C-alpha positions in Angstrom: -8.6 29.7 18.3 -11.2 28.6 16.1 -9.3 26.4 13.9 -10.2 24.8 10.4 -8.4 21.8 8.8 -8.7 21.0 5.2 -7.8 17.5 4.2 -8.3 14.6 2.1 -9.6 11.7 4.0 -8.1 12.4 7.2 -10.8 12.3 9.4 -12.0 8.8 9.4 -13.3 8.0 13.2 -12.0 4.4 12.5 -8.5 5.2 12.3 -8.1 7.9 15.6 -4.4 7.3 14.7 -4.3 9.3 11.3 -2.1 12.4 11.8 -4.6 15.4 11.3 -7.6 13.5 13.1 -5.3 13.0 16.2 -3.8 16.8 15.5 -7.5 18.2 15.9 -8.0 16.0 18.8 -5.2 17.2 21.0 -6.2 20.8 19.7 -9.3 20.5 21.0 -8.1 19.0 24.2 -6.2 22.4 24.5 -9.7 24.3 24.3 -9.8 25.1 20.9 -12.9 25.0 18.4 -12.0 22.6 15.6 -14.0 22.3 12.4 -12.6 20.1 9.7 -13.4 19.8 5.8 -12.9 16.6 3.8 -13.6 14.9 0.5 -17.2 13.0 0.3 -17.1 9.7 -0.9 -20.6 8.4 -1.8 -18.7 4.8 -2.4 -17.5 4.2 1.1 -20.4 4.4 3.9 -18.0 5.6 6.4 -17.4 8.9 4.2 -20.7 9.4 2.5 -22.3 11.6 5.4 -22.0 15.0 4.4 -22.0 16.2 8.4 -20.8 14.5 11.4 -19.5 15.1 15.1 -16.5 13.5 15.6 -15.1 12.6 19.2 -13.5 15.4 20.9 -15.9 17.7 19.7 -14.9 18.2 15.8 -17.2 19.3 13.5 -16.9 17.8 10.2 -18.2 18.5 6.6 -17.7 16.2 3.7 -17.8 18.0 0.3 -18.1 16.5 -3.2 -15.2 17.9 -5.4 -15.6 19.2 -8.9 -12.1 19.3 -10.2 -10.3 21.9 -7.9 -14.0 23.6 -6.9 -16.0 22.5 -3.7 -18.8 25.3 -4.1 -20.7 24.9 -1.2 -19.5 23.0 1.9 -16.0 24.9 2.3 -17.4 28.3 1.6 -19.7 27.9 4.5 -17.1 26.7 6.7 -15.1 29.7 6.1 -17.9 32.1 7.0 -19.9 30.4 9.7 -18.3 30.7 12.0 -14.9 32.6 10.5 -12.2 30.4 11.7 -9.3 32.1 12.8 -6.7 30.0 11.2 -6.8 27.4 8.5 -4.3 24.1 8.4 -4.3 22.6 5.1 -3.3 18.8 4.8 -1.5 17.1 1.7 -0.3 19.3 -0.8 -1.9 17.2 -3.6 -5.2 18.4 -2.0 -7.7 19.4 -4.5 -9.4 21.6 -1.7 -6.1 23.7 -1.7 -5.9 26.2 -4.1 -9.7 27.7 -3.4 -9.2 27.4 0.4 -6.2 29.8 -0.1 -7.6 32.0 -2.6 -10.8 32.5 -0.7 -8.6 32.6 2.5 -6.7 35.7 1.1 -9.9 37.6 0.2 -11.2 37.0 3.5 -8.1 37.9 5.2 -7.6 34.7 6.9 -4.3 33.2 7.5 -3.4 29.7 6.2 -0.6 27.1 7.1 -0.1 23.6 5.2 1.5 20.4 5.8 2.5 18.9 2.8 3.0 15.4 4.2 5.8 14.0 2.4 7.0 16.2 -0.7 8.9 13.3 -2.7 5.2 11.8 -3.0 4.9 14.4 -5.7 5.3 13.3 -9.5 6.0 16.3 -10.8 9.0 16.9 -8.2 10.3 13.5 -8.5 11.0 11.0 -11.5 9.6 8.0 -9.8 7.1 8.5 -6.8 7.9 4.9 -5.3 11.8 5.0 -5.5 12.0 9.0 -5.5 15.6 8.7 -4.0 16.8 7.2 -7.1 17.4 10.0 -9.1 17.6 13.6 -8.7 14.7 15.9 -7.9 13.3 18.0 -10.7 13.0 21.4 -9.1 11.7 22.8 -12.3 8.9 20.6 -12.6 6.2 22.3 -10.3 4.6 25.2 -11.4 4.1 27.6 -8.7 3.1 30.8 -10.5 1.0 32.3 -13.3 3.8 33.4 -15.1 5.3 30.0 -15.3 2.3 28.6 -16.3 2.0 30.8 -19.4 5.6 30.0 -20.4 4.8 26.2 -20.0 1.6 26.4 -22.4 3.5 28.9 -24.5 6.3 25.8 -24.9 3.6 23.8 -25.6 2.9 21.8 -22.8 -0.9 19.8 -22.1 -3.2 22.6 -20.9 -5.3 20.6 -18.7 -1.7 19.0 -17.2 0.0 22.3 -16.7 -3.2 23.8 -15.1 -3.6 21.0 -12.7 0.2 21.4 -12.2 -0.4 24.9 -11.1 -3.7 24.5 -9.0 -1.6 21.8 -7.1 1.7 23.5 -6.4 0.9 27.2 -6.3 -0.9 27.0 -2.3 2.7 25.8 -1.3 3.8 29.4 -2.1 0.7 31.1 -1.1 0.2 29.9 2.1 1.6 32.0 5.4 3.2 28.9 6.8 4.3 25.4 6.1 4.5 22.8 8.6 7.2 20.4 7.9 7.8 16.7 8.9 11.0 16.7 9.1 14.1 18.2 8.6 14.4 17.2 5.1 11.4 18.1 3.9 12.5 21.7 5.3 15.5 21.5 3.2 13.0 20.6 -0.1 10.6 23.4 0.7 13.6 26.0 0.9 14.6 24.6 -2.5 11.4 25.3 -3.8 11.6 28.8 -2.9 9.9 28.9 0.7 11.6 31.0 3.1 12.9 29.3 6.2 11.4 31.9 8.5 8.1 30.5 7.1 8.9 27.0 7.6 8.5 25.0 11.4 9.7 21.6 11.6 7.0 19.6 13.6 6.7 15.7 13.1 3.3 13.6 13.0 2.6 12.5 16.5 1.2 9.2 18.6 -1.5 9.1 20.9 0.7 7.5 24.0 -2.6 7.7 26.6 -4.8 5.5 23.8 -1.7 3.2 23.1 -1.3 2.7 27.0 -4.8 2.0 27.7 -5.2 -0.5 24.8 -1.9 -2.2 25.6 -3.7 -2.9 29.1 -6.6 -4.0 27.9 -4.7 -6.4 25.5 -1.6 -7.5 28.1 0.5 -9.6 25.6 4.0 -9.8 25.3 6.3 -10.9 22.6 7.1 -15.1 22.7 11.1 -15.6 22.4 10.2 -19.1 21.5 8.3 -18.0 18.8 9.0 -14.5 17.5 7.1 -12.6 15.4 8.3 -10.0 12.6 5.7 -7.2 12.0 5.5 -4.8 9.0 2.7 -2.4 9.0 2.2 -0.4 5.7 0.9 0.0 1.8 2.1 -2.9 -0.1 4.0 -0.8 -2.3 7.5 -0.5 -3.7 8.1 2.7 -1.6 7.4 1.0 1.6 9.9 -1.9 1.0 7.6 -4.7 1.9 9.4 -6.8 -1.0 12.8 -6.3 0.6 11.2 -7.8 3.8 10.0 -10.5 1.6 13.2 -11.2 0.0 14.8 -11.2 3.1 12.5 -13.9 5.0 14.5 -16.9 3.5 17.8 -15.7 5.4 16.0 -14.9 8.5 14.4 -18.3 8.4 17.8 -20.0 8.3 19.1 -18.2 11.0 15.9 -18.2 13.2 13.9 -21.4 12.1 10.9 -20.7 14.3 10.3 -16.7 13.0 6.9 -16.1 11.7 6.2 -12.8 10.0 2.8 -10.9 9.7 2.0 -8.1 7.2 -0.8 -5.6 7.8 -2.0 -3.0 5.4 -5.2 -1.3 4.8 -5.9 -2.3 1.0 -5.2 -5.4 -1.1 -3.0 -3.3 -3.6 0.4 -5.4 -4.2 -1.2 -8.4 -2.4 -0.3 -10.5 -6.1 3.2 -9.4 -5.9 4.2 -10.1 -2.6 2.6 -13.6 -2.9 4.6 -14.0 -5.9 7.8 -13.1 -4.1 6.5 -15.3 -1.3 6.2 -18.3 -3.6 9.5 -17.6 -5.4 11.3 -17.5 -2.4 9.6 -20.9 -0.8 8.3 -18.9 2.3 4.8 -18.3 1.6 3.7 -20.6 4.9 5.9 -18.4 6.7 3.5 -15.4 6.4 0.2 -14.0 7.3 -1.6 -11.1 5.6 -4.5 -8.9 7.1 -6.2 -6.1 6.0 -8.3 -3.6 7.9 -6.8 -4.2 11.4 -8.6 -2.1 14.3 -6.8 0.5 16.3 -6.9 -2.1 19.4 -5.7 -5.1 17.4 -3.0 -3.1 15.9 -1.5 -2.3 19.5 -2.2 -6.1 20.6 0.0 -6.7 17.4 2.5 -4.4 17.9 2.8 -5.5 21.6 3.0 -9.2 20.5 5.7 -8.5 17.9 9.6 -9.0 18.5 10.4 -6.8 16.2 9.0 -4.2 13.6 10.5 -3.8 10.3 9.7 -0.7 8.1 12.2 -1.4 5.2 11.2 1.8 3.5 12.9 3.5 0.3 11.2 6.9 1.3 9.3 8.2 4.2 7.6 11.4 4.4 7.8 10.6 8.1 6.7 7.1 9.3 4.3 6.5 11.7 4.6 2.9 12.1 8.1 3.7 13.9 6.6 5.9 16.4 4.0 3.5 16.8 6.2 0.6 17.3 8.3 2.8 19.6 5.2 3.9 21.6 4.7 0.0 22.1 8.2 -0.3 23.5 9.3 -2.7 20.6 12.5 -2.5 18.7 12.3 -1.3 15.0 14.5 -1.8 12.2 14.3 0.8 9.1 16.3 1.9 6.1 18.8 4.8 6.4 16.4 7.0 4.3 14.4 10.6 4.9 12.7 10.7 7.3 13.3 7.5 8.9 16.5 8.2 9.8 15.4 11.1 11.8 13.0 9.4 13.8 15.6 6.1 14.6 19.3 7.1 15.7 21.3 3.9 14.9 22.1 1.6 17.9 20.2 3.9 20.1 16.7 3.4 19.3 16.4 1.3 16.7 18.6 0.2 13.9 19.0 1.4 10.4 20.3 -0.5 7.1 21.7 0.6 4.0 18.9 1.4 1.0 17.3 -1.6 -0.5 20.0 -4.2 0.9 18.2 -7.2 1.5 21.4 -9.1 3.0 21.5 -6.3 5.7 17.8 -5.9 6.6 17.8 -9.9 7.1 21.0 -9.3 9.3 19.8 -6.7 11.3 16.4 -8.5 12.0 18.4 -11.5 12.9 20.4 -9.6 15.3 17.4 -8.4 17.3 16.0 -11.8 17.4 18.8 -13.6 18.8 19.9 -10.5 21.2 17.0 -9.9 23.8 18.5 -7.4 25.9 19.3 -5.2 22.9 15.8 -5.6 21.8 14.6 -4.7 25.4 17.2 -1.7 25.5 16.1 -0.2 22.0 12.5 -0.5 22.8 12.6 1.1 26.0 14.9 3.7 24.2 12.4 4.4 21.8 9.3 4.9 24.2 11.7 7.4 25.8 12.0 8.9 22.4 8.3 8.8 21.5 7.4 10.6 25.2 10.0 13.3 24.6 9.5 14.2 21.1 6.2 12.9 19.5 3.5 12.5 22.0 0.2 14.4 20.8 -0.2 17.1 23.6 3.7 18.1 23.2 3.0 18.7 19.8 -0.5 20.3 19.9 0.8 22.6 22.2 4.0 23.5 19.6 1.6 23.2 16.7 -0.6 26.3 18.7 2.4 28.5 19.2 3.1 28.6 15.7 -0.7 28.9 14.9 -0.2 32.5 17.0 3.1 33.5 15.5 1.6 32.8 11.8 -1.3 35.0 12.9 0.6 37.8 14.6 2.7 38.2 11.5 -0.9 38.5 9.4 -2.6 40.5 11.1 
């Protein structure tokens, strides 16, 4: 098949583990011709080139967006050569509406992966703490009729129109790829028929992980334990909860060290303030822009990997830790609790419970046998459910199913 993927910034060769880029490579390895379109960003050299060939034979075009319109690059990709199916990534993708409208006129089926519906500020009260208030299922605007009603009631025209342009594609596409059962349920609440939804989680490149692990050949040091956090420094990821838990962990494990890895500086000031307030700033190291090879090495060196999230659309650090055979501690929230089964392949703790988080981490630092068992079980879990080639085969079947229903 000729497959066109339309993303935001998902095809950065510096980050081969990003979901859509990994998915595209896995599909290309199965013999499919993959083209991709994403935003151009002249401010970042890695995203400025309008055309590029990426590893795996992926033809990439980047498009300047003018509001919700990218008049040249996307249209060219829809026509030359014409794709057999289009896969949109991210619901709040500015290219989605134009893609769906053009595809319908051209008779090309389209599927979408929303990548975390509770990141949507029209659906939730607080994007950083989306589970702390009921969802606003009447917030998103899916139809012209609903848009007209909003405008008639005095809604801000620009905001209401933007709401419609963002959300309408979710109901217009021919199939939805949900990352979790939780996301499937929300899609159904939003009016999407269950027959149009498939649950396919994000993947991990086990072959790459194993190759990089052999090159680094590091293992945890029980005498000098390392607690690792990977993610944005935003409240939704719960970095503040781990920071607040550090004093209790250090009292029980005086030699414990803590490493926070992030892609940007957002939240650093707040993190350092918490660490200073708790008197543990000397125990914590922050790193930014870590390469894939260094990330794998740090995962291998970690004693425990912590993802204290308040919500996750999926939770990629969890499966990356499992790929590295490291035990994980995470929160009993969607979609973490679909990846981690408590006491089987990791530990789950209650929502925003700093004491329980500290206790779970200390438990793994003190019980090497438990940490080893959970790490090995996590690896088996990844091999069975999250390996990229396996999920690419399942996605290919879904594409064929959607095309058969469309033709």
